[in-house]
Every structure is written in C-alpha cells, then in structure tokens.
RODO-2510 file (C-alpha; in nm, 4 decimals, decimal comma):
residues 345
     n   res          X          Y          Z
     1     m     2,6262    -3,1852     3,6606
     2     l     2,2666    -3,3103     3,6637
     3     p     2,1952    -3,6736     3,5721
     4     r     2,0793    -3,7378     3,2174
     5     e     1,7183    -3,8086     3,3174
     6     h     1,7008    -3,4835     3,5174
     7     q     1,8337    -3,2866     3,2204
     8     q     1,5744    -3,4471     2,9944
     9     e     1,2950    -3,3672     3,2432
    10     k     1,4111    -3,0052     3,2737
    11     r     1,4167    -2,9641     2,8951
    12     t     1,0641    -3,1076     2,8723
    13     m     0,9329    -2,8683     3,1376
    14     m     1,0961    -2,5652     2,9716
    15     k     0,9410    -2,6204     2,6272
    16     p     0,6057    -2,4454     2,6983
    17     i     0,7809    -2,1633     2,8851
    18     n     1,0298    -2,1075     2,6036
    19     a     0,7469    -2,1031     2,3516
    20     i     0,5676    -1,8265     2,5416
    21     l     0,8833    -1,6224     2,6002
    22     l     0,9898    -1,6453     2,2366
    23     l     0,6425    -1,5679     2,0982
    24     p     0,6961    -1,1885     2,0584
    25     l     1,0264    -1,2466     1,8782
    26     l     0,8751    -1,5073     1,6496
    27     l     0,5811    -1,2807     1,5703
    28     l     0,8177    -0,9939     1,4901
    29     c     1,0151    -1,2133     1,2560
    30     r     0,6957    -1,3403     1,0969
    31     g     0,5668    -0,9867     1,0447
    32     a     0,8937    -0,8787     0,8828
    33     s     0,9082    -1,1624     0,6345
    34     g     0,5493    -1,2766     0,5802
    35     s     0,6643    -1,6392     0,5682
    36     a     0,7024    -1,9315     0,8052
    37     s     1,0742    -1,9962     0,7523
    38     s     1,3235    -2,0003     1,0383
    39     s     1,4336    -1,6826     1,2175
    40     a     1,7916    -1,7264     1,0976
    41     s     1,6792    -1,6957     0,7359
    42     y     1,5001    -1,3669     0,8113
    43     r     1,8281    -1,1957     0,8927
    44     r     1,9893    -1,3172     0,5707
    45     q     1,7126    -1,1942     0,3428
    46     p     1,7539    -0,8576     0,1669
    47     l     1,5095    -0,5781     0,2452
    48     a     1,3280    -0,6133    -0,0885
    49     a     1,2541    -0,9785    -0,0112
    50     v     1,1465    -0,9066     0,3469
    51     l     0,8683    -0,6634     0,2490
    52     p     0,5605    -0,8848     0,2040
    53     t     0,3380    -0,8335    -0,0940
    54     s     0,0291    -0,8635     0,1241
    55     l     0,1325    -0,5509     0,3154
    56     v     0,1351    -0,3418    -0,0022
    57     k    -0,1997    -0,4845    -0,1112
    58     n    -0,3597    -0,4119     0,2256
    59     l    -0,2246    -0,0568     0,2259
    60     a    -0,3809     0,0065    -0,1144
    61     k    -0,7091    -0,1675    -0,0311
    62     g    -0,7354     0,0152     0,3010
    63     s    -0,6969     0,3570     0,1403
    64     f    -0,9523     0,2821    -0,1297
    65     l    -1,2108     0,1219     0,0999
    66     k    -1,1879     0,3938     0,3671
    67     c    -1,2254     0,6748     0,1125
    68     a    -1,5102     0,4889    -0,0595
    69     a    -1,6874     0,4360     0,2729
    70     d    -1,6586     0,8030     0,3724
    71     l    -1,7549     0,9353     0,0310
    72     t    -2,0637     0,7176    -0,0110
    73     g    -2,2105     0,7526     0,3368
    74     g    -1,9575     0,7425     0,6167
    75     l    -1,8963     1,1182     0,6262
    76     p    -2,2687     1,2156     0,6243
    77     l    -2,3213     0,9762     0,9150
    78     e    -2,0238     1,1338     1,0937
    79     v    -2,1657     1,4840     1,0402
    80     w    -2,5076     1,3692     1,1602
    81     k    -2,3637     1,2038     1,4702
    82     s    -2,1437     1,5032     1,5554
    83     s    -2,4340     1,7438     1,5041
    84     v    -2,6494     1,5463     1,7491
    85     v    -2,3784     1,5603     2,0163
    86     l    -2,3054     1,9282     1,9494
    87     e    -2,6751     2,0108     1,9747
    88     s    -2,6818     1,8448     2,3145
    89     i    -2,3805     2,0504     2,4248
    90     e    -2,5383     2,3710     2,2955
    91     r    -2,8649     2,3053     2,4750
    92     r    -2,6825     2,2375     2,7975
    93     n    -2,4953     2,5686     2,7725
    94     s    -2,7986     2,7786     2,6763
    95     a    -3,1507     2,8533     2,7890
    96     k    -3,2961     2,6116     2,5320
    97     a    -3,2440     2,3213     2,7696
    98     s    -3,5476     2,4147     2,9788
    99     s    -3,7544     2,6005     2,7203
   100     s    -3,8352     2,3186     2,4788
   101     h    -3,8261     1,9462     2,4297
   102     p    -3,4884     1,8230     2,2982
   103     p    -3,4978     1,7343     1,9275
   104     s    -3,4521     1,3774     1,8169
   105     s    -3,1680     1,2576     1,5962
   106     f    -3,3988     1,2640     1,2932
   107     d    -3,5127     1,6189     1,3753
   108     i    -3,1506     1,7309     1,3728
   109     l    -3,0879     1,5531     1,0415
   110     q    -3,3879     1,7278     0,8858
   111     a    -3,2680     2,0627     1,0234
   112     i    -2,9226     2,0148     0,8688
   113     v    -3,0669     1,9442     0,5242
   114     r    -3,3316     2,2175     0,5495
   115     e    -3,1063     2,4955     0,6769
   116     r    -2,7731     2,4233     0,5067
   117     g    -2,8607     2,1954     0,2176
   118     f    -2,8033     1,8290     0,1457
   119     l    -2,4369     1,8760     0,0496
   120     s    -2,3593     2,0153     0,3953
   121     l    -2,3603     1,6538     0,5137
   122     w    -2,0207     1,6307     0,3431
   123     s    -1,8687     1,9157     0,5485
   124     g    -1,4977     1,8587     0,6011
   125     l    -1,4700     1,6326     0,2959
   126     t    -1,1144     1,7386     0,2074
   127     p    -0,9536     1,6508     0,5431
   128     r    -1,1677     1,3405     0,5617
   129     m    -1,0371     1,2145     0,2288
   130     a    -0,6806     1,2970     0,3339
   131     e    -0,7407     1,1065     0,6553
   132     g    -0,8912     0,8135     0,4657
   133     l    -0,5866     0,7747     0,2431
   134     f    -0,3606     0,7240     0,5441
   135     s    -0,5844     0,5934     0,8224
   136     g    -0,7533     0,3360     0,6019
   137     s    -0,4243     0,1955     0,4784
   138     v    -0,2722     0,1869     0,8273
   139     l    -0,5850     0,0284     0,9741
   140     l    -0,6236    -0,2505     0,7212
   141     a    -0,2508    -0,3300     0,6961
   142     a    -0,2082    -0,3489     1,0749
   143     k    -0,5382    -0,5264     1,1402
   144     e    -0,5009    -0,7905     0,8701
   145     g    -0,1320    -0,8375     0,9455
   146     i    -0,1936    -0,9004     1,3152
   147     h    -0,4898    -1,1236     1,2331
   148     t    -0,2756    -1,3353     0,9999
   149     l     0,0086    -1,3626     1,2507
   150     l    -0,2185    -1,4673     1,5333
   151     s    -0,4484    -1,7045     1,3464
   152     d    -0,2005    -1,8654     1,1045
   153     y     0,1111    -1,8761     1,3186
   154     a     0,0743    -1,7890     1,6886
   155     s    -0,2352    -1,9986     1,7513
   156     p    -0,0951    -2,3195     1,5901
   157     m     0,2358    -2,2705     1,7706
   158     l     0,0651    -2,2319     2,1077
   159     a    -0,1539    -2,5325     2,0362
   160     k     0,1512    -2,7426     1,9566
   161     n     0,3724    -2,6334     2,2467
   162     v     0,1298    -2,5370     2,5227
   163     g    -0,1923    -2,7104     2,4271
   164     l    -0,3813    -2,3812     2,3919
   165     s    -0,5256    -2,2214     2,0818
   166     l    -0,6620    -1,8725     2,0252
   167     p    -1,0360    -1,8621     1,9411
   168     p    -1,1260    -1,6615     1,6280
   169     s    -1,3208    -1,4007     1,8248
   170     f    -1,0214    -1,3384     2,0538
   171     v    -0,7947    -1,3042     1,7504
   172     g    -1,0455    -1,0600     1,6055
   173     f    -1,0497    -0,8456     1,9186
   174     l    -0,6695    -0,8331     1,9367
   175     s    -0,6155    -0,7599     1,5684
   176     g    -0,8887    -0,4970     1,5660
   177     a    -0,7437    -0,3237     1,8713
   178     g    -0,3982    -0,3182     1,7150
   179     g    -0,5281    -0,1813     1,3868
   180     g    -0,7405     0,0814     1,5598
   181     a    -0,4536     0,1982     1,7792
   182     a    -0,2292     0,2308     1,4750
   183     q    -0,5012     0,4194     1,2880
   184     a    -0,5364     0,6718     1,5699
   185     l    -0,1887     0,8057     1,4944
   186     v    -0,3192     0,9863     1,1860
   187     m    -0,6799     1,0449     1,2906
   188     g    -0,6356     1,2970     1,5729
   189     p    -0,5948     1,6165     1,3674
   190     t    -0,8385     1,5219     1,0901
   191     s    -1,1176     1,4210     1,3278
   192     l    -1,0677     1,7517     1,5075
   193     i    -1,0947     1,9458     1,1810
   194     v    -1,4133     1,7652     1,0775
   195     t    -1,5689     1,8292     1,4190
   196     a    -1,4573     2,1921     1,4039
   197     c    -1,6124     2,2419     1,0606
   198     v    -1,9409     2,0932     1,1774
   199     a    -1,9460     2,3000     1,4965
   200     a    -1,8612     2,6224     1,3142
   201     s    -2,1306     2,5529     1,0557
   202     n    -2,3844     2,4875     1,3316
   203     s    -2,3071     2,8185     1,5008
   204     d    -2,2860     3,0362     1,1874
   205     n    -2,5306     2,8466     0,9622
   206     e    -2,2710     2,8538     0,6827
   207     d    -1,9936     2,6219     0,5800
   208     v    -1,6434     2,6927     0,7105
   209     s    -1,3428     2,5687     0,5153
   210     a    -1,1019     2,3224     0,6691
   211     l    -0,8093     2,5557     0,5938
   212     e    -0,9679     2,8347     0,7976
   213     v    -1,0158     2,5984     1,0911
   214     v    -0,6546     2,4774     1,0754
   215     q    -0,5197     2,8322     1,0588
   216     r    -0,7310     2,9401     1,3543
   217     i    -0,6321     2,6426     1,5712
   218     i    -0,2586     2,6792     1,4976
   219     k    -0,2744     3,0554     1,5580
   220     e    -0,4520     3,0212     1,8934
   221     r    -0,3026     2,6974     2,0298
   222     g    -0,0081     2,5990     1,8149
   223     v     0,0461     2,2745     1,6276
   224     l    -0,0274     2,0671     1,9381
   225     g    -0,3758     2,2154     1,9375
   226     l    -0,4525     1,9890     1,6409
   227     y    -0,4221     1,6931     1,8767
   228     r    -0,6881     1,8120     2,1186
   229     g    -0,8916     1,5059     2,2148
   230     a    -0,6239     1,2655     2,0855
   231     p    -0,6515     1,0286     2,3883
   232     a    -1,0242     0,9953     2,3260
   233     v    -0,9549     0,9271     1,9573
   234     a    -0,7034     0,6554     2,0473
   235     m    -0,9400     0,4888     2,2939
   236     r    -1,2270     0,5163     2,0497
   237     q    -1,0351     0,3658     1,7582
   238     a    -0,8821     0,0800     1,9572
   239     t    -1,2171    -0,0192     2,1078
   240     n    -1,3958     0,0550     1,7782
   241     w    -1,2097    -0,1927     1,5676
   242     a    -1,1528    -0,4452     1,8441
   243     s    -1,5307    -0,4615     1,8831
   244     r    -1,6151    -0,4490     1,5117
   245     q    -1,3679    -0,7200     1,4179
   246     g    -1,4171    -0,9256     1,7339
   247     f    -1,7962    -0,9221     1,7404
   248     t    -1,8096    -0,9995     1,3677
   249     e    -1,5778    -1,2983     1,4148
   250     f    -1,7878    -1,4139     1,7108
   251     v    -2,1208    -1,3817     1,5294
   252     r    -2,0148    -1,5208     1,1900
   253     p    -2,0125    -1,8968     1,2715
   254     r    -2,3375    -1,8617     1,4639
   255     i    -2,5389    -1,7278     1,1701
   256     p    -2,7247    -1,9982     0,9734
   257     i    -2,6623    -1,8112     0,6473
   258     e    -2,3687    -1,8869     0,4211
   259     g    -2,1890    -1,6824     0,1601
   260     v    -2,1965    -1,3085     0,1024
   261     a    -2,5309    -1,2573     0,2774
   262     g    -2,4065    -1,4234     0,5951
   263     e    -2,0859    -1,2210     0,5910
   264     l    -2,2710    -0,8919     0,5489
   265     l    -2,5228    -0,9820     0,8197
   266     a    -2,2415    -1,0676     1,0613
   267     g    -2,0791    -0,7325     0,9821
   268     c    -2,4025    -0,5450     1,0485
   269     i    -2,4465    -0,7163     1,3843
   270     g    -2,0817    -0,6723     1,4814
   271     g    -2,0788    -0,3070     1,3792
   272     t    -2,3991    -0,2309     1,5682
   273     l    -2,2730    -0,3997     1,8852
   274     s    -1,9512    -0,1991     1,8642
   275     a    -2,1449     0,1201     1,9426
   276     w    -2,1127     0,0348     2,3133
   277     n    -1,8093     0,2669     2,3255
   278     t    -2,0120     0,5763     2,2327
   279     p    -1,9015     0,7500     2,5584
   280     f    -1,5485     0,7783     2,4177
   281     e    -1,6851     0,9463     2,1055
   282     v    -1,9038     1,1857     2,3053
   283     a    -1,6024     1,2816     2,5186
   284     r    -1,3945     1,3333     2,2026
   285     i    -1,6530     1,5655     2,0461
   286     e    -1,6995     1,7494     2,3763
   287     s    -1,3267     1,8131     2,4030
   288     q    -1,2680     1,9044     2,0392
   289     s    -1,5732     2,1301     2,0107
   290     q    -1,4237     2,3627     2,2717
   291     i    -1,1554     2,4545     2,0198
   292     v    -1,4207     2,6054     1,7940
   293     d    -1,6393     2,8043     2,0263
   294     g    -1,3520     2,9566     2,2167
   295     t    -1,4420     2,8064     2,5544
   296     g    -1,1422     2,5760     2,5675
   297     k    -1,0462     2,6625     2,9242
   298     t    -0,9958     2,2977     3,0124
   299     k    -0,6730     2,2531     2,8178
   300     g    -0,5089     1,9318     2,9284
   301     k    -0,8247     1,7820     3,0800
   302     s    -0,7986     1,4055     3,0723
   303     l    -1,0400     1,1733     2,8986
   304     a    -1,1588     1,0301     3,2299
   305     t    -1,2234     1,3788     3,3696
   306     t    -1,4234     1,4795     3,0626
   307     m    -1,6376     1,1668     3,0853
   308     c    -1,6937     1,2200     3,4591
   309     d    -1,8039     1,5785     3,3951
   310     i    -2,0516     1,4632     3,1307
   311     f    -2,1868     1,1962     3,3644
   312     n    -2,2215     1,4392     3,6555
   313     e    -2,4032     1,6987     3,4435
   314     r    -2,6231     1,4801     3,2213
   315     g    -2,6188     1,1321     3,3682
   316     v    -2,5571     0,8060     3,1830
   317     g    -2,7771     0,9194     2,8938
   318     g    -2,5390     1,2081     2,8284
   319     l    -2,2626     0,9602     2,7496
   320     y    -2,4796     0,7916     2,4851
   321     v    -2,6030     1,0957     2,2955
   322     g    -2,6145     1,0202     1,9225
   323     l    -2,6174     0,6445     1,9759
   324     f    -2,8393     0,5685     1,6750
   325     p    -2,6386     0,7589     1,4096
   326     r    -2,3196     0,6220     1,5619
   327     a    -2,4504     0,2652     1,5375
   328     c    -2,5411     0,3281     1,1726
   329     q    -2,1942     0,4641     1,1042
   330     a    -2,0255     0,1717     1,2827
   331     c    -2,2310    -0,0777     1,0843
   332     y    -2,1478     0,0967     0,7570
   333     q    -1,7740     0,1100     0,8213
   334     t    -1,7645    -0,2507     0,9417
   335     l    -1,9105    -0,3645     0,6107
   336     f    -1,6400    -0,1804     0,4175
   337     l    -1,3336    -0,2525     0,6324
   338     v    -1,4104    -0,5907     0,7911
   339     c    -1,6458    -0,7768     0,5575
   340     v    -1,5298    -0,6545     0,2151
   341     p    -1,1577    -0,7401     0,2766
   342     r    -1,2612    -1,0894     0,3868
   343     l    -1,4779    -1,1334     0,0774
   344     l    -1,1960    -1,0090    -0,1465
   345     n    -0,9536    -1,2555     0,0108
***
C-alpha cells in the first residue's frame, strides 16, 4: 500500500485527467436533463422531466425561422446561386464556352426573370418548405444545445479542473459544426430536388414539379438516388454553420456597435466570411445536376474526386463559381438562424 502522502499526490495529479475523461459523459447527462444537477439524479428522473423545455422551443423556433428565411429570400438566392453554377457546367459541356463571353451572376439573374418570370425564383418551394420544417428545427436545437453545454457547463468545468476555458469563437465553431452535421441528415434529398427542379427548368425553359423529379429519380436510380451528393451536403452544412456561428461569435465583441445593429452587423460579416466553403457547394451541384440531364455516369464518385475534376478542368475559379450569390445567401441565413435566436433569447 502506498504511503498517505503518495496517495494524496496521486489523487491530485488525476483530477485534471479524470475531468477530461469524464467530460463526454457529463455533457451527455447535461444534454439529457438540461440542468446542472448530479449525474445520479439524471437516472432517477422520469422521461417527462428529462426532456428540457428549451429543446422544444428551439425545435419550434428553428422550423419557423428556416421557413421564413427561405420564403422571404433564401430560396430565390438558392435558385440564383444554383443557376449560376449550372450555367457554368452547361457552358463547359457545350460550344458556348468558346463562342461568347461568360455571363455574370447578374446577367443570369436577369435571364431567369425575363425568360421564366419572377416567381420562377421560388422553384422547388414545396420540398424547400418541407426541408425547412425539419432541417431548421434540427439545426437550431442541436446548435443551441451544444452551444449551451459548451459555454455554460464544459468551459467552466475545464477552467476549474484544468485551468483552461473555451473561447466563445471556438464554442461557436463547434456548436455550428454539430448543428450543421445534424441538419445534413434531412437536407440531402430536398437539396437534390431543388437543384433538379432548377436544372430541368434551365434546360426546358419551363417549371418542373418536384413530384415529377422525385418519380424520375426513384425510377432510374432507386431511393438511394435521392442521396446523390449527400457527402458534399454534409461537408457543406458542417462547415457552413461552423463558420457562420464561429465567425459571428469572433466578430461580435470586436464591433464598436452595441445592441441590435451590432448583432446584425456581426451576422452579416460572419455569414459573408462563411462563403469560403463554396467549393463544397459547387461540387454538390455538379454531382446532383447529373441526375437531371441523364449524364450521371459517375455514380459513386467521391466528393474529393469531383472537386479535383472541377479544379483540373476549370482551375481554382471553377470551385468558386457563384461566390457572390452564395455570400448573399449565407449572410441572409446567418441573420435568421444565428442573430435572431440570440436576440430572442
């Protein structure tokens, strides 16, 4: 048996290590109960008491805010961005690439309104609203839940036991990545349908219903065909919301403006900076558009392979096609799903 002073020294040395090893378990218990009571009390609580009220509120707020964002401007920006990327793909695959100067993003927006009408900017509205009901709730509940766990519990515990604390920007990146990854579970099929509707409308100059697209995809490729481009969606969403939340948290204390104006300005800056991951979005549209035009011979092509092909054919600029409309969309969604929840809280 060790002497008493050696036992005391060993216990002192093990405190920081135990704190780190037990962190995942403590976070899990915290997430299940929504309180800071001991882990033994979590197991004794009934299920109705374990479900936190904040989770239900965030689920409801997420659904409403995501649908509101898409309905008021998010979907038109998505259609605009997808049309710019699809135009680039079409020009690459046709003789137009060498016959004329490539149109700008604003030229493509004018062409959409002129040829198909203003309401065509809301192509794929039905699946987008269905997606918003689920993806918005999952995003906000996961993002805000992780943010609360890390900032209100994990960071103080680490500061007390290890002498380290998590900076707000780091908490923002982690919570945003977790929320985005969770959101991607329901976004794969709906993002494919929206892209398919836009691509079919571009080729036929008339709107195509979401139901027709779904029936065609399932008939030709089965149910798994709805998840074409899912890895790109997952990477896009995780990096999307990690950047939007993280950059906003980083910028917020550095803006000399207080109140609502400062919060909205931080969201605009954070959302714009998050457009760095545009290559993931271009690869997603490239992969999913092949479902529509019937050239999907690269079934099973990885995300990395798709991005390498784009880089080899069009250079670095090809990975950032549609950067401006994507930055506008990122800014708009950041205001709704990062800034507005904070203001409401």
